[in-house]
Steps between C-alpha positions, in 0.01 A plus 500: 500500500161485669437184697159383627470307827171311478359302793214268413236310695479166315259210537688172518440290192286760319754547224270701274417743781863542605635536147231753412616712794863472392411607145284793611759635743784446251309701241432767760874514574581525129248783462676680787827486307660212692762280339490235773200367695563268798248256648523273810618143551280230342271772367343269241396227744479697824698406810507245658336242271608215734414150379331630186860493379482120512221491241621467143184672371573803719854521364381456138233769533749734665749454217229571245402814690862621506535444125178692431602777740832555324315561171268760655750721686576850372837571328689585819702279732274317745634300796267252669521193722388158381609140536652292223564134435851364535622276218711288735358171626665528842411745775176691532302555179465879516690827535357808671601751235487856378464573129585827330305534176543755221339497156337160565836346582644378830822698524604393848426237764593492867428194714451521874801358684401514867187296568360565850368212707420667832174621654239514217751428222569160347648578158750213497196273473434628147797689355860433412743780595618702202863555419671835539323768299634719221474880474298636208478837325194720470476873427874542522517344848667178610241330719513210742171321572425293811194317630375566855712280729809563286562816702370370835827332586583836659232424759482120516877462493527123443525485123827414329410669171520877462304578181564875502874459549504250213321747272748773590794269432363390164450860396859574603634211293314644202674833554201686637322558831140470613298819463179365656390205713140376472319260731159358409323355802199335654586594856213467751442758769523463874554749781850642474557381141540856370791558737665170407476572129637850543799359684570253220462760228723746686767229535487436127533861395769564760707208371457554126422870473252451217128575469261224603142421394268265687163394353271293722172314459194644671178339620365231729569137415349261753669593829781701339469876460727663243547870562649619172692803628731480197778755512818634344818627668778704345864404532529670838209301647247785495145398408401664171176314427246310706173339393187468709450234764237228454369600158605482138716789391746622239776750578760641263874547543725709275851358467643827369498665843365206704180670603154354540155506654432449870139398563509454875709641787777291651383532859163322484416356841506122524145489635377665178689246290350210696154654463537542125648150465199345672253704295668389178519142624127485572408657167722273295417178686126564478492611137763260364307216666188598308310672781387860517352517851593394851325416827638498854383478856499825700543433871541860610869429566816650357598212269175477308480880492840531333424216259174665397665838448771343283244303299290808435808689385591212270161409354270796562235520775227364274696177461550422870238339724554512877308259721460530877430165665430577868493216751365506858841631611528782245469842657260763372800726458661255257188485284479879501869524408460254213210702360691827546797351320283396205362855483852643513617269223180538301465124452186289520411368846275226631441335840462123544457410870628153588349453849228260384747297294737486797218374724419235239857373499513485878167320515618245244819436695349520851462126552862428404633805685297436817698558818775700331560871549489733202848575368675592176280246320196724528710802399609319186143403417409868478793569268406204281137609475624835376737333255218288358268795455766713337597218265133457407482866404825464307360204305157647436612845384841410353683728744852409610504454877776697668629377834607755757755334733838669553850350513526510879189285534602265220840450660366375832187328374255755639259418218247229415529251216183502286388808691667840479766333280240415232538693178688557178757764595655579838562869445696592816637160600854637461424823687601494871246645743698816573525568126124448473455802727755704303317422177164585655633839607636550149157418355353767730756766404236708322192406705350237727432219255573255780304616809734625776339267754625200299854632531465562872325196644691190616508223234251220565364202307174536704443125512437487875395754764744791553767337283821688416783379274749576774328248729669230294786679321790725601448870422516537123792740519706233675363215288586679175855571613563133576327385181715729287817368662395137465327502161668776298846527652534127560609533865482189716341470840824554695598803294162663561520431874854643491355827378310537825164334431331286767592133436150377587340744256746408224448128559123540487512697173745260334283207610190660354674569170620140479166346595292702253689434180217268390251786520708730286540229235120504463460876500406703192782657306622826655668810361871516582625830646772385740831333427370160618133425457302186579449316175709422191825642633486323840529124480484321834360159597166488676627231733828583673623558851792737469466756778787738422 
């Protein structure tokens, strides 16, 4: 039979919008001769709905939407993710389920058994684990369905349940064997996720020797970026179908000879995936939040240059406004570079000098500050003037303000509350500085959108004379290495030092990370592209004194 793998970009809680997409794609699959159409996890509500699941009205409206959806689907088998109420009075009130519908009838249900509660996941807060699933028949095949984490025990390794093994055993007891394994997912992207998934899928096909289909959500949802990249493998583990990354798509698989459509090559470079993830994340966050345009400060530096280029790619140059806000310490080169960047991107560009405002602040504070040398206080005043002006433009013109700080700076507190941290979306706050340069070079792969001088000059906040980032920070190459070990790999201070890093440097970086947790808690939401981002998936106290 023909099978359609359909990855959707839902809007959480917009049941009519999501169900309309499911119906349209299901009808498209039926018109293409498919007998089975597969949609992602929680396709009706969108994933993750979080504490909306604690609202009875949300649950009631979702159930009504599911009932209406079932009556509108074409006369083929359609598999989609949704949640359902549990009749029992004990335990959590909901299941995370998959329905298979045919001829306006639910012919099969599978309930998610493994509920993740690590990093950004907290499903045990809302759902009760399902019991072992049952195989079902469709198009002459015996099929086992699983939901996202139900196959991730191959990677996580600390689950007692083995949903796929249980399905295989149940099929055996019925005198048959599984012909196909399906996994519907809402699996967010981060660097290296493609490799991890491939390892899991290869383990599955190697163990069971049956074809495997994976259908994933796509789109940006708050900080999470879902890449889609749905695929199918034959019984030998060879990829026979692959959908696009970071956009809605439908690909077909033929179960007669296990052949399919491959939209994208397997060897896409990680820098391209990160780039496309960020572009999608900007577009979806801006538009799903009700905005259509964005504004950002252009300093003439690499971070704001990359953020502008990504925003223009996501929203179109006519919908991005870049503002240069030179202070007495801004170089002429930086202003020229900011203007050249705006020309390269094609976005709107304005200049708002802040020297007079800065003088006004200093004059107002001069009596109280008398006898004290200028220090970081005056540097922060400049950043906060800029933040106020940019927020004023955001308010007046209904543009979402994009902040431009990178992960390396956020980690060590090299940023100013209510200044350069002001805004609605921190686009590259999970992008380490070295990756910022990689992405900038990727942006310039077909021409100098970002002026070469921006890529070549030493990074500087330009908040005092002749300032350079490396006056106060270790070289970014070294800083990023230690940050990755500490933040993403979870290495402690002694382990990092044991790998050959200078103890004083490590201690200073760990201290900065610890001391600046309060800043990050007040930062705008960022787009997650690494395995451990600042935000929802990293929960540490502001006040603590653990130094390891």
